C-alpha positions in Angstrom: -12.6 -16.0 -21.0 -10.2 -13.0 -21.7 -11.2 -11.6 -18.2 -10.2 -14.7 -16.4 -6.8 -14.9 -18.3 -6.2 -11.2 -17.4 -7.2 -11.9 -13.8 -4.6 -14.5 -13.5 -1.9 -12.3 -15.0 -2.9 -9.4 -12.8 -2.8 -11.8 -9.8 0.6 -13.0 -10.6 1.9 -9.5 -11.0 0.5 -8.3 -7.7 1.7 -11.5 -5.9 5.1 -11.0 -7.3 5.1 -7.4 -6.0 4.2 -8.9 -2.6 7.0 -11.3 -2.7 9.4 -8.5 -3.8 8.2 -6.3 -0.8 8.8 -9.0 1.7 12.2 -9.7 0.3 13.1 -6.0 0.5 12.0 -6.1 4.2 14.4 -9.2 4.7 17.3 -7.5 3.0 16.8 -4.4 5.1 16.8 -6.5 8.3 19.7 -8.8 7.2 21.8 -6.9 4.6 24.4 -8.4 2.5 27.9 -8.3 3.8 30.1 -5.3 2.7 31.9 -6.1 -0.5 29.8 -9.1 -1.6 30.0 -9.2 -5.4 27.1 -10.6 -7.5 29.4 -13.2 -9.2 30.8 -14.4 -5.9 28.8 -17.7 -5.4 30.9 -18.9 -2.5 30.3 -15.5 -0.7 26.4 -15.8 -1.2 26.7 -19.5 0.0 28.4 -18.4 3.1 25.9 -15.5 3.6 22.9 -17.9 3.5 24.5 -20.5 5.6 25.0 -17.9 8.3 21.7 -16.2 7.9 19.5 -16.6 11.1 16.3 -18.6 10.8 14.0 -15.5 10.5 16.1 -14.2 7.6 15.3 -17.4 5.7 11.7 -17.6 7.0 10.9 -14.1 5.6 11.3 -15.6 2.1 8.7 -18.2 2.8 6.4 -15.6 4.4 6.9 -13.5 1.2 5.7 -16.4 -1.0 2.7 -17.1 1.2 1.8 -13.4 1.1 2.3 -13.4 -2.7 0.0 -16.3 -3.1 -2.6 -14.8 -0.9 -2.4 -11.4 -2.8 -2.5 -13.0 -6.1 -5.4 -15.2 -5.3 -7.3 -12.2 -3.8 -6.7 -10.0 -6.8 -7.4 -12.7 -9.4 -10.7 -13.5 -7.7 -11.7 -9.8 -7.7 -10.8 -9.2 -11.3 -12.4 -12.4 -12.6 -15.6 -11.5 -10.9 -17.3 -14.8 -11.6 -17.7 -16.3 -8.0 -15.4 -19.1 -8.9 -11.9 -19.8 -7.4 -10.4 -21.0 -10.6 -8.2 -17.9 -11.2 -7.1 -18.0 -7.5 -6.2 -21.7 -7.7 -4.1 -21.1 -10.8 -2.2 -18.3 -9.0 -1.9 -20.5 -6.0 -0.3 -23.2 -8.0 2.0 -20.8 -9.7 3.3 -19.5 -6.4 3.5 -23.0 -4.9 5.7 -24.1 -7.7 7.8 -21.0 -7.4 8.3 -21.7 -3.6 9.3 -25.2 -4.3 11.8 -24.2 -6.9 13.6 -21.8 -4.5 14.2 -24.5 -1.9 
């Protein structure tokens, strides 16, 4: 039981790192405008509205990669030939993807 719980936690951590990597790629391809402050909501809104399709799509690719990586790692760590840990991680990333849009 503890191994399955740790498998889900490890899967979510590795999946989150996968999302982070893809978002870093997206930010390097489509950097923030010069002088954009973190508290400038109107500036962020303008940035996202003018972002090309691929800049927005990279975020979705990142969450898909995160779900894949988390399921893979969770299945390997759980080591019980059942997809339960992977399904839990997949649902987590599905809900995370829904909440960002």
